[in-house]
C-alpha positions in Angstrom: -134.9 -210.4 136.1 -133.6 -207.2 137.6 -135.4 -203.9 137.9 -133.6 -200.8 139.0 -135.9 -199.0 141.5 -134.8 -195.5 142.7 -135.2 -194.6 146.3 -138.8 -193.4 147.1 -140.3 -195.8 144.5 -142.5 -198.9 145.2 -142.6 -202.0 142.9 -145.5 -204.5 143.1 -144.9 -207.7 141.3 -147.8 -210.0 140.6 -147.6 -213.5 139.1 -149.8 -216.5 138.8 -152.9 -214.7 137.6 -154.2 -213.5 134.2 -153.0 -210.1 133.1 -156.6 -208.7 133.0 -157.2 -209.7 136.6 -153.9 -208.2 137.7 -154.7 -205.0 135.9 -158.1 -204.8 137.5 -156.8 -205.4 140.9 -154.0 -202.8 140.5 -156.4 -200.3 139.1 -158.6 -200.6 142.2 -155.5 -200.2 144.4 -154.2 -197.3 142.4 -157.2 -195.2 143.3 -156.4 -195.6 147.0 -152.7 -194.8 146.8 -151.6 -191.2 147.3 -149.0 -191.5 144.6 -148.8 -191.6 140.8 -148.9 -195.2 139.5 -147.9 -196.9 136.3 -148.6 -200.5 135.1 -145.5 -202.1 133.6 -145.5 -205.4 131.8 -142.5 -207.7 131.3 -142.5 -209.2 127.8 -140.8 -212.6 127.2 -139.0 -212.9 123.9 
């Protein structure tokens, strides 16, 4: 899949783990990052 990421943005892609574990890990990391963060989930149709 393709994601358009504007300059100055960072994308972390996590695969191979359950969603709740990925969310927990990213939430812990979000508190340490000096930027606004958003969790985005790709839905398979």
